[in-house]
LOGUGU-849849 format. One record per residue (C-alpha): x, y, z; residue number from 1. Coordinates in Angstrom, 1 decimal, decimal comma, padded with zeros to 4 digits. Example, Ala and Ser with C-alpha at 12.3 -4.5 7.8 and 13.67 -1.06 7.14 Angstrom:
! LOGUGU-849849
    east   north      up    k
   012,3  -004,5   007,8    1
   013,7  -001,1   007,1    2
! end
This chain:
! LOGUGU-849849
    east   north      up    k
  -084,4   022,9  -075,9    1
  -081,8   024,7  -077,8    2
  -078,5   026,4  -075,0    3
  -078,8   030,2  -074,4    4
  -076,4   031,7  -077,3    5
  -073,9   034,6  -076,3    6
  -073,8   033,4  -071,8    7
  -070,8   034,1  -070,7    8
  -069,7   032,1  -067,0    9
  -069,8   033,0  -063,7   10
  -066,7   034,1  -062,6   11
  -064,4   032,6  -059,9   12
  -062,2   034,0  -057,0   13
  -059,2   033,2  -055,9   14
  -059,0   031,3  -053,0   15
  -056,4   030,4  -050,2   16
  -054,9   030,2  -046,7   17
  -052,4   032,3  -045,3   18
  -049,6   029,9  -044,2   19
  -047,0   030,7  -041,0   20
  -044,2   033,2  -041,1   21
  -041,5   032,7  -042,3   22
  -037,7   032,7  -040,4   23
  -036,5   036,2  -039,6   24
  -033,2   038,0  -041,5   25
  -032,6   040,3  -038,8   26
  -029,1   039,5  -036,8   27
  -027,0   039,7  -034,1   28
  -024,8   042,6  -036,1   29
  -028,5   043,7  -037,8   30
  -030,8   044,0  -035,4   31
  -033,8   044,4  -037,8   32
  -035,1   042,1  -040,0   33
  -038,1   040,8  -042,0   34
  -040,1   038,0  -042,7   35
  -042,0   036,9  -045,1   36
  -045,3   034,7  -046,0   37
  -047,2   033,1  -048,5   38
  -051,4   032,6  -049,1   39
  -051,5   029,0  -050,3   40
  -054,1   029,0  -053,5   41
  -057,0   026,3  -052,6   42
  -058,4   027,0  -055,7   43
  -057,7   029,0  -058,1   44
  -059,3   032,7  -059,9   45
  -061,1   031,8  -063,1   46
  -063,2   033,6  -065,9   47
  -062,4   037,1  -064,2   48
  -062,1   036,9  -060,6   49
  -060,3   038,0  -058,0   50
  -056,5   037,3  -058,3   51
  -055,0   036,0  -055,0   52
  -053,2   038,2  -052,7   53
  -049,0   038,2  -052,9   54
  -046,3   037,2  -050,1   55
  -046,5   039,8  -047,5   56
  -043,7   041,1  -045,4   57
  -043,3   042,1  -042,1   58
  -040,7   043,7  -039,9   59
  -038,7   041,3  -037,4   60
  -036,0   042,1  -034,7   61
  -033,6   039,6  -033,8   62
  -034,5   038,1  -029,9   63
  -031,5   039,7  -027,6   64
  -031,5   036,6  -025,2   65
  -030,4   034,7  -028,7   66
  -027,3   037,3  -028,9   67
  -024,1   037,6  -027,2   68
  -023,8   041,1  -023,8   69
  -022,1   044,0  -025,3   70
  -020,9   044,9  -023,7   71
  -019,4   041,5  -022,2   72
  -020,9   039,8  -018,9   73
  -019,6   040,0  -015,7   74
  -018,1   036,6  -015,1   75
  -016,3   034,4  -012,8   76
  -013,9   032,4  -013,1   77
  -014,3   028,9  -014,1   78
  -014,4   026,6  -011,0   79
  -011,6   023,2  -011,5   80
  -012,2   020,4  -012,8   81
  -014,1   018,1  -011,5   82
  -014,0   014,5  -010,8   83
  -014,2   012,0  -013,9   84
  -017,5   010,9  -014,5   85
  -015,0   007,2  -014,9   86
  -012,4   007,1  -012,4   87
  -010,7   004,1  -014,0   88
  -010,5   001,6  -017,0   89
  -012,2   004,0  -019,0   90
  -012,9   007,4  -021,1   91
  -015,1   009,4  -019,2   92
  -016,6   012,8  -019,4   93
  -015,4   015,8  -016,0   94
  -017,1   019,8  -016,2   95
  -016,3   022,8  -014,8   96
  -019,1   025,9  -014,2   97
  -018,8   029,6  -013,7   98
  -021,8   031,8  -012,6   99
  -023,0   035,6  -013,8  100
  -021,6   037,7  -011,2  101
  -023,3   040,9  -012,2  102
  -026,9   040,3  -014,5  103
  -027,2   042,3  -017,6  104
  -029,5   045,3  -017,5  105
  -030,9   043,7  -021,0  106
  -031,6   039,9  -021,3  107
  -028,4   038,6  -023,6  108
  -026,7   035,6  -023,8  109
  -024,0   035,8  -021,0  110
  -021,4   032,9  -022,8  111
  -021,1   029,8  -022,1  112
  -021,7   028,5  -017,8  113
  -020,6   024,6  -018,0  114
  -018,3   023,1  -020,2  115
  -017,3   019,6  -020,2  116
  -014,3   017,5  -021,6  117
  -012,7   013,8  -021,6  118
  -010,8   012,8  -019,2  119
  -009,2   008,7  -018,7  120
  -007,6   008,4  -015,2  121
  -006,0   005,5  -016,7  122
  -006,0   002,0  -015,7  123
  -007,7   000,4  -012,7  124
  -005,0  -000,2  -009,7  125
  -005,3  -003,7  -008,6  126
  -003,8  -005,3  -005,5  127
  -001,9  -008,2  -005,1  128
  -004,4  -010,9  -003,5  129
  -002,5  -014,5  -002,0  130
  -004,1  -017,4  -000,6  131
  -004,0  -019,4   002,7  132
  -000,3  -020,9   003,5  133
   000,8  -024,3   003,1  134
   001,5  -026,1   005,7  135
   004,6  -025,9   007,5  136
   007,6  -027,9   006,3  137
   009,5  -031,0   008,3  138
   012,7  -028,8   010,3  139
   015,4  -029,1   008,4  140
   017,5  -030,2   011,1  141
   016,8  -033,7   014,1  142
   018,2  -031,1   016,8  143
   016,0  -027,8   015,4  144
   016,9  -025,9   012,9  145
   013,9  -024,1   010,3  146
   010,4  -024,9   009,0  147
   009,2  -023,0   006,0  148
   005,9  -022,4   004,6  149
   004,8  -020,4   001,4  150
   001,4  -019,1  -000,4  151
   000,8  -018,4  -004,2  152
  -000,6  -015,7  -005,7  153
  -004,0  -015,8  -006,1  154
  -004,5  -012,2  -008,2  155
  -001,3  -010,1  -009,5  156
  -001,0  -006,7  -008,8  157
  -001,7  -004,2  -011,4  158
  -001,5  -000,6  -012,7  159
   000,7   000,4  -009,8  160
  -001,4  -001,6  -007,0  161
   000,3  -002,9  -003,6  162
   002,7  -005,2  -004,2  163
   002,1  -008,7  -002,7  164
   003,4  -009,6   000,8  165
   006,1  -012,3   001,6  166
   004,8  -015,2  -000,2  167
   007,3  -018,1   002,5  168
   008,0  -017,4   005,8  169
   010,3  -019,5   008,0  170
   010,3  -019,6   011,6  171
   013,0  -021,3   014,0  172
   011,8  -025,1   015,2  173
   011,9  -026,1   018,7  174
   015,5  -026,7   019,6  175
   014,8  -029,9   022,2  176
   016,5  -033,0   022,3  177
   020,0  -033,8   021,0  178
   019,0  -036,0   018,1  179
   020,2  -040,3   018,5  180
   022,7  -040,9   020,6  181
   024,4  -043,2   018,6  182
   024,9  -040,1   016,0  183
   027,2  -038,8   018,8  184
   031,3  -039,6   019,3  185
   031,6  -041,1   023,1  186
   032,1  -038,2   025,7  187
   036,0  -037,1   026,3  188
   037,4  -037,7   029,4  189
   036,3  -034,3   032,3  190
   039,2  -032,0   032,1  191
   042,0  -032,7   035,1  192
   041,8  -030,1   037,9  193
   044,3  -027,2   037,9  194
   047,2  -028,6   040,3  195
   047,5  -024,9   041,4  196
   043,9  -024,9   043,1  197
   044,6  -027,1   046,2  198
   040,7  -026,1   048,2  199
   037,6  -025,0   047,0  200
   034,9  -025,3   043,9  201
   036,1  -025,7   039,8  202
   034,7  -026,0   037,0  203
   035,2  -028,6   034,4  204
   034,3  -029,5   030,9  205
   034,4  -032,5   028,9  206
   033,1  -032,0   024,8  207
   031,8  -034,6   022,1  208
   030,9  -033,9   018,2  209
   028,4  -035,3   016,1  210
   029,3  -036,9   012,9  211
   027,5  -034,0   010,8  212
   029,2  -031,1   011,9  213
   026,4  -028,9   009,7  214
   023,8  -029,2   011,6  215
   022,6  -027,6   014,6  216
   023,3  -030,0   017,3  217
   026,6  -030,2   016,9  218
   026,3  -025,7   017,6  219
   024,3  -026,7   020,7  220
   026,5  -026,3   023,6  221
   023,8  -028,4   025,9  222
   024,4  -031,2   023,1  223
   028,2  -030,7   022,2  224
   029,3  -029,9   025,5  225
   029,1  -030,7   029,8  226
   030,3  -028,6   032,2  227
   030,3  -029,6   035,4  228
   031,2  -028,5   039,2  229
   033,8  -030,2   042,2  230
   034,6  -029,3   044,7  231
   038,3  -030,3   045,9  232
   038,3  -029,8   049,6  233
   036,6  -027,4   052,2  234
   039,0  -024,2   052,2  235
   040,4  -023,1   055,4  236
   038,2  -021,4   057,8  237
   040,4  -018,3   057,3  238
   039,9  -014,3   057,3  239
   039,7  -012,9   053,7  240
   040,0  -009,1   052,4  241
   037,1  -008,7   049,7  242
   036,9  -010,3   046,7  243
   038,6  -008,6   043,5  244
   037,1  -007,8   040,5  245
   035,8  -010,9   037,9  246
   039,2  -011,7   035,2  247
   038,3  -011,8   031,5  248
   036,9  -015,2   029,7  249
   039,4  -017,1   029,3  250
   040,7  -021,0   028,5  251
   041,6  -022,6   031,9  252
   044,0  -024,9   029,9  253
   042,2  -027,7   029,8  254
   039,2  -026,5   027,3  255
   037,0  -024,7   029,8  256
   036,6  -021,0   029,5  257
   036,2  -020,0   032,7  258
   036,3  -016,8   034,8  259
   037,9  -016,4   038,0  260
   038,2  -014,3   040,8  261
   040,7  -014,2   044,7  262
   041,0  -012,5   047,5  263
   044,0  -012,5   049,9  264
   044,0  -014,3   053,6  265
   044,2  -011,7   056,0  266
   045,6  -014,3   058,8  267
   044,9  -016,9   060,5  268
   041,7  -016,9   062,0  269
   041,9  -017,2   066,5  270
   040,4  -020,7   067,1  271
   042,2  -022,3   064,5  272
   045,9  -021,4   064,9  273
   047,4  -024,7   063,2  274
   045,3  -024,4   059,9  275
   048,1  -022,4   057,4  276
   045,3  -019,3   055,4  277
   046,1  -019,3   051,7  278
   044,6  -016,5   049,0  279
   040,8  -017,9   047,6  280
   040,1  -018,4   044,1  281
   036,3  -018,8   042,8  282
   035,6  -019,8   039,5  283
   032,3  -019,4   037,2  284
   032,1  -021,0   033,4  285
   031,5  -018,5   030,4  286
   029,9  -019,2   027,1  287
   032,6  -021,0   024,7  288
   032,1  -017,5   022,2  289
   033,8  -015,6   025,3  290
   036,8  -017,1   025,0  291
   037,7  -017,3   020,8  292
! end
């Protein structure tokens, strides 16, 4: 068969799909604006078919919630900055806030209600830590002296932390004994009895020295000095006035530091008329320091 002459093709209309509206060009200063959308062609118009529609425009406005309030919102003062999120040893963040005192009549942006900033509290404090005490050392003196012990730092203080407690301490050794007897010189003779004392008790002393004057033995009175009480003879039974006050401590002339006192005789006792009464003396030893 032969095709029919002069037959024209049928018209084909445009087919398109409307797209979403574009962004509104309104601003907080220009409240009203426009937005546009287009119809995306899926089938082109042919043979005199209907064309697709042109882009459409629509009026629009900026939402109030996206624009600052006019006039400005009634806001409180900022609170103090909060604690840093990292206490020490690095950078952290701290926050502060404020609130709306009076809500605006229309929806709008009241401004920032929370702020943050970086913070750094510096290095972390480290307190000193020490180990256990060592054993006590031997006493540095045969007659006592001192002994010591120590401990070591296990963690040094840093960044203003608590300083170390003492790392060494000493303690007096028990002051017992006087060391080996062979290390002492012989005792001196006992001091002589004062010739002025004819009756009653008194005190006399003898001393010795050590070969090493720097040690405690030499300084210990009980090791380097002996004091003895003596009684020449009983004094007559007489009547006396009250004792006078003690004298200051003094050397009795025989190497003994003493203090003394006396009381005067009132007279002979009636039952002992032959006895010759005289003043009576009393003495007590003092420490050597009181005579130095």
